[in-house]
MIDOSE-1310 file (N, C-alpha, C; in nm, 2 decimals, decimal comma, always signed):
residues 71
mnqe	+1,99/-0,42/-0,58/+1,91/-0,38/-0,69/+1,89/-0,26/-0,69; +1,91/-0,16/-0,77/+1,92/-0,01/-0,74/+1,75/+0,05/-0,77; +1,66/+0,11/-0,71/+1,52/+0,10/-0,72/+1,56/+0,26/-0,70; +1,45/+0,31/-0,82/+1,41/+0,46/-0,84/+1,29/+0,49/-0,75
dlht	+1,29/+0,58/-0,67/+1,15/+0,62/-0,63/+1,08/+0,70/-0,72; +0,94/+0,64/-0,77/+0,89/+0,76/-0,84/+0,80/+0,85/-0,80; +0,72/+0,76/-0,66/+0,64/+0,86/-0,58/+0,61/+0,82/-0,46; +0,57/+0,89/-0,35/+0,59/+0,83/-0,22/+0,43/+0,91/-0,10
ekii	+0,35/+0,80/-0,10/+0,25/+0,86/+0,00/+0,25/+0,83/+0,15; +0,21/+0,90/+0,27/+0,22/+0,88/+0,41/+0,11/+0,90/+0,43; +0,08/+0,76/+0,52/-0,09/+0,77/+0,60/-0,08/+0,80/+0,72; -0,08/+0,83/+0,85/-0,07/+0,87/+0,99/-0,23/+0,79/+1,05
adrk	-0,21/+0,68/+1,09/-0,35/+0,62/+1,15/-0,31/+0,58/+1,29; -0,34/+0,64/+1,41/-0,32/+0,62/+1,57/-0,19/+0,61/+1,56; -0,12/+0,48/+1,61/+0,03/+0,50/+1,66/+0,12/+0,43/+1,52; +0,01/+0,37/+1,42/+0,07/+0,32/+1,29/+0,12/+0,47/+1,18
iffl	+0,22/+0,41/+1,12/+0,20/+0,51/+0,98/+0,26/+0,44/+0,87; +0,18/+0,44/+0,74/+0,18/+0,36/+0,62/+0,24/+0,41/+0,52; +0,34/+0,38/+0,45/+0,46/+0,45/+0,33/+0,37/+0,36/+0,20; +0,35/+0,43/+0,11/+0,33/+0,40/-0,01/+0,40/+0,43/-0,11
dlke	+0,52/+0,38/-0,16/+0,62/+0,42/-0,27/+0,61/+0,33/-0,34; +0,57/+0,42/-0,48/+0,58/+0,33/-0,66/+0,75/+0,33/-0,63; +0,80/+0,24/-0,70/+0,92/+0,25/-0,74/+0,98/+0,16/-0,86; +1,05/+0,21/-0,92/+1,12/+0,14/-1,03/+1,23/+0,06/-1,04
narg	+1,24/-0,08/-1,10/+1,38/-0,12/-1,12/+1,41/-0,18/-1,26; +1,50/-0,23/-1,29/+1,52/-0,33/-1,39/+1,42/-0,40/-1,42; +1,33/-0,47/-1,33/+1,23/-0,56/-1,32/+1,10/-0,49/-1,36; +1,11/-0,34/-1,38/+0,98/-0,31/-1,34/+0,90/-0,22/-1,23
rvvk	+0,81/-0,17/-1,24/+0,73/-0,10/-1,11/+0,67/-0,16/-1,01; +0,68/-0,14/-0,92/+0,64/-0,16/-0,81/+0,57/-0,09/-0,69; +0,45/-0,14/-0,63/+0,42/-0,04/-0,49/+0,48/-0,12/-0,40; +0,57/-0,04/-0,29/+0,59/-0,09/-0,21/+0,55/-0,01/-0,07
ited	+0,48/-0,14/+0,01/+0,38/-0,08/+0,11/+0,43/-0,13/+0,25; +0,47/-0,02/+0,35/+0,51/-0,03/+0,49/+0,43/+0,02/+0,56; +0,41/-0,07/+0,69/+0,34/-0,05/+0,82/+0,47/-0,06/+0,90; +0,45/+0,06/+0,95/+0,52/+0,13/+1,09/+0,48/+0,13/+1,20
vngn	+0,49/+0,07/+1,33/+0,42/+0,06/+1,42/+0,55/+0,07/+1,54; +0,59/+0,17/+1,59/+0,69/+0,19/+1,74/+0,80/+0,15/+1,65; +0,83/+0,16/+1,52/+0,99/+0,13/+1,50/+1,00/+0,01/+1,45; +0,89/-0,08/+1,44/+0,84/-0,23/+1,39/+0,79/-0,21/+1,26
rdti	+0,89/-0,27/+1,12/+0,83/-0,24/+0,99/+0,77/-0,38/+0,91; +0,66/-0,36/+0,87/+0,63/-0,49/+0,79/+0,64/-0,45/+0,64; +0,66/-0,52/+0,55/+0,62/-0,46/+0,39/+0,60/-0,53/+0,33; +0,49/-0,51/+0,22/+0,45/-0,57/+0,10/+0,50/-0,52/+0,00
mvpa	+0,52/-0,59/-0,12/+0,51/-0,56/-0,26/+0,45/-0,58/-0,38; +0,37/-0,48/-0,42/+0,26/-0,54/-0,54/+0,31/-0,50/-0,64; +0,31/-0,58/-0,74/+0,37/-0,52/-0,89/+0,28/-0,43/-0,95; +0,27/-0,34/-1,01/+0,20/-0,24/-1,05/+0,14/-0,27/-1,16
eilg	+0,17/-0,39/-1,26/+0,05/-0,45/-1,34/-0,05/-0,51/-1,30; -0,04/-0,52/-1,14/-0,20/-0,58/-1,08/-0,23/-0,45/-0,99; -0,20/-0,36/-1,00/-0,26/-0,26/-0,91/-0,40/-0,23/-0,88; -0,44/-0,20/-1,01/-0,62/-0,25/-1,05/-0,68/-0,32/-0,98
dfie	-0,60/-0,45/-0,98/-0,68/-0,56/-0,91/-0,67/-0,57/-0,74; -0,58/-0,49/-0,68/-0,53/-0,49/-0,57/-0,62/-0,33/-0,51; -0,63/-0,28/-0,58/-0,71/-0,13/-0,55/-0,86/-0,22/-0,56; -0,90/-0,30/-0,66/-1,10/-0,29/-0,68/-1,11/-0,40/-0,54
altd	-0,99/-0,49/-0,52/-1,05/-0,60/-0,39/-1,01/-0,51/-0,28; -0,97/-0,39/-0,24/-0,97/-0,32/-0,14/-1,09/-0,21/-0,12; -1,09/-0,19/-0,24/-1,25/-0,15/-0,28/-1,39/-0,22/-0,24; -1,38/-0,32/-0,27/-1,49/-0,39/-0,19/-1,47/-0,46/-0,09
iket	-1,37/-0,45/-0,03/-1,35/-0,45/+0,11/-1,40/-0,33/+0,22; -1,37/-0,22/+0,13/-1,41/-0,12/+0,21/-1,54/-0,10/+0,21; -1,62/-0,13/+0,10/-1,76/-0,14/+0,08/-1,85/-0,20/+0,18; -1,80/-0,31/+0,19/-1,83/-0,43/+0,29/-1,82/-0,36/+0,42
adnq	-1,72/-0,30/+0,48/-1,69/-0,25/+0,60/-1,77/-0,17/+0,63; -1,81/-0,08/+0,55/-1,87/+0,09/+0,55/-2,01/+0,02/+0,58; -2,07/-0,08/+0,45/-2,23/-0,15/+0,52/-2,24/-0,23/+0,65; -2,12/-0,26/+0,69/-2,15/-0,33/+0,83/-2,17/-0,22/+0,96
eee	-2,09/-0,14/+0,94/-2,10/-0,02/+1,00/-2,24/+0,05/+1,01; -2,28/+0,06/+0,89/-2,45/+0,13/+0,93/-2,54/+0,04/+0,98; -2,49/-0,09/+1,01/-2,60/-0,21/+1,05/-2,64/-0,18/+1,21
């Protein structure tokens, strides 16, 4: 399955590196999220058509975490 890279972001947090890659193949677009910890990698794929829902859920989680830090 040939995938074309459309956009990549990299986030470094302590000993972890996160790669967020927007890719396109014959079946559509996906965001590939890879966590690298000392060479060990785990990956999930999020279909681009549900990316808005995914971001909304992460925003809700962030708001909850931020509110708990204030307490």
